[in-house]
C-alpha positions in Angstrom: -13.4 -5.2 -82.0 -14.4 -8.5 -80.0 -10.8 -9.1 -80.0 -9.2 -6.0 -78.8 -12.0 -6.3 -76.0 -11.0 -9.9 -75.0 -7.2 -8.8 -75.4 -7.7 -5.6 -73.2 -10.2 -7.6 -70.5 -6.7 -9.5 -68.7 -4.7 -6.3 -69.0 -7.6 -4.6 -67.1 -7.7 -7.3 -64.2 -4.2 -7.1 -64.3 -3.8 -3.3 -63.7 -6.3 -3.2 -61.2 -4.8 -6.6 -59.1 -1.2 -4.7 -59.3 -3.1 -1.5 -58.4 -4.3 -2.8 -55.5 -1.7 -4.7 -54.0 -0.3 -1.8 -52.1 -3.2 -2.1 -50.4 -4.0 -5.8 -49.6 -0.5 -7.0 -49.1 2.0 -4.1 -48.0 5.5 -4.5 -48.9 7.3 -1.8 -47.0 10.1 -3.4 -44.8 10.2 -2.3 -40.8 12.5 0.3 -41.0 10.8 2.0 -43.8 7.5 1.9 -41.7 8.9 3.1 -38.5 10.7 6.2 -40.7 7.3 7.4 -42.2 5.6 10.3 -41.0 2.3 9.6 -39.9 0.7 11.6 -42.5 2.5 8.5 -44.9 1.2 6.2 -42.6 -2.3 7.8 -43.3 -1.8 6.9 -46.9 -0.8 3.6 -46.8 -3.2 2.2 -44.4 -6.5 3.7 -46.9 -8.4 0.8 -48.2 -6.9 -1.8 -45.9 -8.2 -4.1 -43.4 -6.4 -4.4 -39.8 -7.3 -8.1 -37.7 -7.5 -7.0 -34.5 -7.0 -10.0 -32.1 -8.1 -10.2 -28.5 -10.8 -11.1 -25.6 -14.0 -11.7 -26.8 -15.9 -12.4 -23.5 -17.1 -9.0 -22.8 -20.7 -8.9 -24.8 -20.8 -4.9 -23.6 -17.0 -4.2 -25.3 -17.8 -6.3 -28.2 -20.6 -4.1 -29.0 -18.7 -1.0 -28.1 -15.9 -2.0 -30.3 -18.4 -3.4 -33.6 -20.7 -0.5 -33.4 -18.1 2.5 -32.7 -14.3 1.5 -33.4 -15.4 -0.1 -36.7 -17.7 2.6 -37.6 -15.0 5.2 -36.6 -12.4 3.3 -38.6 -14.3 3.9 -41.5 -13.5 7.4 -41.6 -9.9 6.3 -42.4 -11.0 4.1 -45.2 -10.0 1.0 -43.0 -11.7 -2.0 -42.6 -11.4 -3.5 -39.3 -12.5 -7.2 -38.1 -12.2 -8.0 -34.3 -11.4 -11.9 -34.0 -12.0 -12.8 -30.3 -9.8 -15.3 -28.7 -7.9 -16.2 -25.3 -4.5 -14.4 -25.0 -2.6 -18.1 -24.8 -4.1 -18.9 -28.3 -2.9 -15.8 -29.3 0.1 -16.5 -28.3 0.6 -20.0 -29.7 -0.8 -18.7 -33.0 1.9 -16.0 -32.8 4.5 -18.7 -32.0 3.6 -21.3 -34.7 3.3 -18.4 -37.1 6.9 -17.8 -37.1 7.9 -21.0 -37.5 6.8 -20.7 -41.0 9.5 -18.8 -42.5 9.0 -15.4 -44.7 5.1 -16.1 -44.4 2.8 -13.4 -43.4 0.9 -13.3 -40.2 -2.9 -12.9 -39.7 -2.7 -11.0 -36.6 -2.2 -7.0 -37.2 -3.0 -6.0 -33.7 -3.1 -7.7 -30.5 -4.3 -7.1 -27.0 -1.9 -8.2 -24.3 0.1 -7.5 -21.3 1.5 -9.0 -18.5 3.2 -12.4 -18.8 2.0 -12.8 -22.5 3.7 -9.4 -23.3 7.4 -10.9 -21.6 6.9 -13.8 -23.7 6.0 -12.3 -27.3 8.7 -9.8 -26.8 11.4 -12.6 -25.3 10.5 -14.6 -28.4 10.8 -11.7 -30.6 7.0 -11.4 -32.1 6.8 -8.1 -32.0 7.2 -5.4 -34.3 8.7 -2.0 -32.8 9.2 0.7 -31.2 6.5 2.2 -32.8 4.3 4.2 -30.0 6.7 7.5 -30.8 4.9 7.4 -34.0 1.8 8.2 -33.0 0.5 11.1 -32.4 -2.0 10.7 -29.5 0.6 9.2 -27.6 2.7 11.9 -27.7 0.5 14.6 -27.0 -1.5 12.8 -24.1 0.1 9.8 -22.4 2.5 10.3 -19.6 5.5 8.5 -20.7 7.3 8.7 -17.2 4.5 6.7 -15.6 5.9 3.2 -14.2 2.8 1.2 -15.3 3.0 2.9 -18.9 6.7 2.2 -19.3 6.5 -1.4 -17.7 4.3 -3.8 -17.9 4.3 -6.3 -14.9 7.4 -5.6 -14.6 8.8 -5.9 -18.1 10.2 -2.8 -19.8 7.5 -2.0 -22.8 10.5 -0.3 -24.9 7.5 1.2 -27.0 6.3 -2.2 -28.4 3.4 -1.9 -27.2 0.6 1.0 -26.6 -1.3 1.4 -23.3 -5.1 1.2 -24.0 -6.6 1.2 -20.8 -6.5 0.7 -17.0 -7.9 -2.4 -14.8 -8.6 -3.2 -11.3 -9.4 -6.3 -10.0 -12.3 -6.7 -7.9 -14.6 -8.9 -6.1 -18.0 -8.0 -6.6 -21.2 -9.4 -4.7 -24.7 -9.5 -4.0 -25.9 -7.7 -1.1 -29.3 -9.2 -1.0 -27.5 -12.5 -0.4 -24.5 -11.6 1.5 -24.9 -9.0 4.3 -20.9 -8.5 5.3 -18.6 -6.8 3.1 -15.9 -9.1 1.6 -13.1 -6.8 2.0 -10.3 -9.2 3.3 -9.3 -12.8 3.6 -10.6 -13.3 6.9 -14.2 -12.3 5.8 -14.1 -14.4 2.9 -13.7 -17.5 4.9 -16.3 -16.8 7.5 -18.6 -16.3 4.6 -17.6 -19.4 2.7 -17.6 -21.8 6.0 -21.4 -20.4 6.9 -22.6 -20.5 2.9 -21.0 -23.8 1.4 -21.0 -23.7 -1.9 -21.7 -20.4 -3.0 -18.5 -18.8 -3.6 -15.9 -19.7 -5.9 -13.2 -18.1 -8.4 -12.0 -19.2 -11.8 -9.1 -21.8 -11.9 -5.6 -19.9 -12.9 -4.2 -19.7 -15.8 -7.6 -17.7 -16.4 -6.6 -13.8 -16.0 -9.2 -13.3 -13.6 -8.9 -16.9 -11.1 -4.9 -15.9 -11.2 -5.5 -12.5 -10.0 -7.3 -13.5 -7.3 -5.1 -15.8 -6.0 -2.6 -13.1 -6.1 -5.1 -10.6 -3.9 -5.1 -13.5 -1.3 -1.7 -13.6 -1.4 -1.7 -9.8 -0.7 -3.9 -9.8 1.7 -2.7 -13.2 4.0 1.4 -12.8 3.0 1.8 -9.1 2.1 2.8 -7.5 -1.5 6.2 -6.1 0.4 6.9 -9.3 1.5 6.8 -11.2 -2.2 7.4 -8.1 -4.7 10.9 -8.6 -4.8 11.6 -12.2 -3.4 14.2 -13.8 -6.0 12.7 -15.9 -8.6 13.1 -19.2 -7.5 10.2 -21.4 -7.5 11.1 -23.2 -4.0 11.4 -19.8 -2.3 8.6 -18.6 -4.0 6.7 -21.6 -2.6 7.8 -21.0 1.1 6.7 -17.4 0.8 3.3 -18.0 -0.1 2.6 -20.9 1.5 0.1 -19.1 4.3 -2.0 -17.9 1.3 -2.0 -21.2 -0.1 -2.6 -22.7 3.0 -5.6 -20.5 3.2 -7.1 -21.8 -0.1 -7.0 -25.1 0.6 -8.6 -24.4 3.8 -11.4 -22.3 1.7 -11.5 -25.2 -0.9 -13.8 -27.7 0.6 -16.5 -24.9 1.2 -16.3 -23.8 -2.4 -18.8 -24.3 -5.3 -18.6 -28.4 -5.8 -16.7 -28.5 -2.7 -13.7 -26.8 -4.9 -13.7 -30.5 -6.6 -14.0 -28.6 -9.9 -13.7 -24.7 -10.8 -15.2 -22.2 -13.4 -12.6 -22.1 -16.5 -12.9 -19.0 -17.4 -14.5 -15.1 -15.2 -17.0 -15.4 -18.1 -18.6 -18.6 -16.8 -18.4 -17.4 -13.4 -20.6 -14.2 -14.2 -23.2 -16.4 -15.7 -23.3 -18.4 -12.5 -23.5 -14.9 -10.7 -26.3 -14.0 -12.7 -27.9 -17.4 -12.4 -27.6 -17.1 -8.6 -25.7 -20.2 -8.7 -23.2 -18.6 -6.5 -23.4 -15.1 -5.1 -19.9 -13.5 -6.0 -18.1 -12.9 -9.0 -14.8 -11.5 -9.9 -13.7 -9.0 -12.6 -10.9 -7.0 -13.8 -13.3 -4.0 -15.1 -15.7 -3.3 -12.5 -17.1 0.1 -14.3 -18.6 -2.4 -16.7 -20.7 -3.9 -14.1 -22.8 -0.9 -13.5 -24.4 -1.3 -17.2 -24.7 -5.0 -16.7 -27.2 -4.1 -13.4 -28.9 -1.7 -15.5 -29.7 -4.3 -18.2 -30.5 -7.1 -15.6 -27.7 -9.1 -16.6 -26.5 -9.6 -13.1 -28.1 -8.7 -9.3 -29.2 -5.1 -9.0 -28.2 -4.9 -5.9 -24.5 -5.8 -6.8 -21.6 -4.4 -4.7 -18.0 -3.8 -5.4 -15.3 -5.2 -2.9 -12.1 -2.7 -2.0 -9.8 -4.5 -0.1 -8.7 -3.4 3.0 -4.6 -3.7 2.0 -5.7 -2.8 -1.9 -6.7 -4.5 -5.0 -4.5 -5.2 -8.1 -4.3 -2.9 -10.9 -3.0 -2.8 -14.0 -2.3 -1.3 -17.8 -3.5 -3.2 -20.7 -1.7 -2.7 -24.1 -1.8 -3.0 -28.0 1.2 -4.6 -30.0 1.7 -5.4 -33.5 3.1 -8.6 -34.2 6.5 -8.5 -36.3 4.9 -10.7 -39.4 1.5 -8.5 -39.3 0.5 -8.1 -43.0 -0.6 -4.5 -42.5 1.5 -2.7 -39.8 0.8 0.5 -41.4 -3.4 0.0 -40.6 -2.4 -1.2 -37.5 -0.8 2.0 -36.2 -3.3 4.1 -37.5 -6.0 1.8 -35.6 -3.9 1.8 -32.2 -3.3 5.8 -32.5 -6.9 6.1 -33.0 -7.6 4.0 -29.8 -5.6 6.5 -27.8 -7.5 9.3 -28.7 -9.6 11.6 -26.4 -12.5 10.6 -28.2 -12.0 6.6 -28.3 -10.4 6.9 -24.7 -13.9 9.0 -23.5 -16.0 7.2 -25.0 -15.3 3.8 -23.2 -14.8 5.4 -19.9 -18.8 5.2 -20.2 -20.4 2.0 -18.7 -23.0 1.8 -20.9 -20.5 1.3 -23.5 -17.4 -0.4 -21.6 -16.2 1.3 -18.2 -12.8 1.1 -18.9 -10.3 3.5 -17.4 -8.8 5.9 -19.4 -5.1 5.9 -20.0 -4.7 9.2 -20.8 -3.0 11.7 -18.6 -6.1 14.7 -18.0 -3.4 17.2 -17.4 -2.7 17.2 -20.8 -6.3 16.8 -22.1 -7.7 19.9 -23.2 -10.1 21.7 -20.5 -12.9 21.5 -23.3 -12.4 18.2 -23.6 -12.5 16.6 -20.3 -16.2 16.6 -19.9 -15.8 13.7 -22.6 -14.9 11.5 -19.9 -17.1 9.8 -17.5 -16.7 9.8 -14.0 -16.5 5.7 -12.6 -15.6 4.4 -9.9 -11.9 3.9 -9.3 -11.0 2.2 -6.3 -8.6 4.5 -3.9 -6.3 1.9 -2.7 -4.3 -0.1 -5.6 -1.7 -2.8 -5.6 0.6 -2.9 -8.6 1.2 -6.1 -10.1 4.1 -9.0 -9.3 6.8 -9.4 -12.1 5.5 -11.1 -14.9 8.1 -13.8 -14.8 6.5 -15.0 -11.3 2.7 -14.9 -12.2 3.2 -18.5 -14.2 5.4 -20.0 -11.3 2.6 -18.7 -8.7 -0.1 -20.6 -11.1 2.1 -23.7 -11.3 2.2 -23.8 -7.2 -1.3 -23.1 -7.1 -2.3 -26.6 -9.4 0.3 -28.4 -7.0 -0.9 -27.2 -3.9 -4.4 -26.8 -4.2 -5.8 -28.1 -7.6 -4.0 -31.5 -7.1 -3.5 -31.1 -3.3 -0.1 -32.1 -3.7 
């Protein structure tokens, strides 16, 4: 009897390993996955783990994701692991993993947009087109909107799914600043009269780069830059007045402009400590919760620029070498559901604006969505290919002073 048990144990272990293999290492081809029904995707995703990579610098959003999204996905028998990482590191990771032939990637879902989406798409790093396989995308998203079909001028082609909307904004402590900083001229006047109390993150930080572009819009005019030929020298010539403005501003900034915060999170900490009296964000609705929890000054005000604030949509994509594409698609579909989208509109959770078309949301479900601050004057993003050129010009003309 002992011999029989000893012989059966290895067989039992082998059976278990084989039985679990479809969950731990899905083997379906891309074509098979894209031709699967959503019910088949759900079944294949059971028992799997989805690795979600994206920005991890917002503690309020992180808490919502961990306490709400991760918990809700347990209902699908899916484990979600969120790995906080800057997008440039994520893109480099995707590129390096692609170099290893026939390797399985470590990223299943990636949060990205703009120039990073263009880099990923151009380098064939993404799986798809997949969004038409997702029920919530079909039911609730207006697929004809320009910010859904294009990402910073790059056609989406169903290679990423919309997740939320962001608006760039400057915020300031009204106890310390009496005049609203709603245009570049007022910012200049304030900074010159209060040296050392204003700064912005150095591009290519996402928020710092947006500040530079919003200054370009205000000084030069969006209409004068949006359709310009993609040529560095021509772009430099057009935005020169804005670079001159930033150079004039520079000596009056924090640390006399000799250094800049490396991230928007660092700037927010400086603002919280009253080292500076203004900060910047791509998610103004998140500030309400931070005020209520004494993370930032209680009399923080949001700035709407006279000519408008930059606005964009952020997306979720699936790497082409993702190990668990089925689980990734189920997670992304959930994140576009009424419950998930409405939950994140609450500033206590995140305050991110929904991508759902409220005309398509049933009347009885609309009350789930919180009414948040949505800046009325919005301006679109520039083509993704133009942004690194502007960042390079800023580095040469402003940071290095060439």
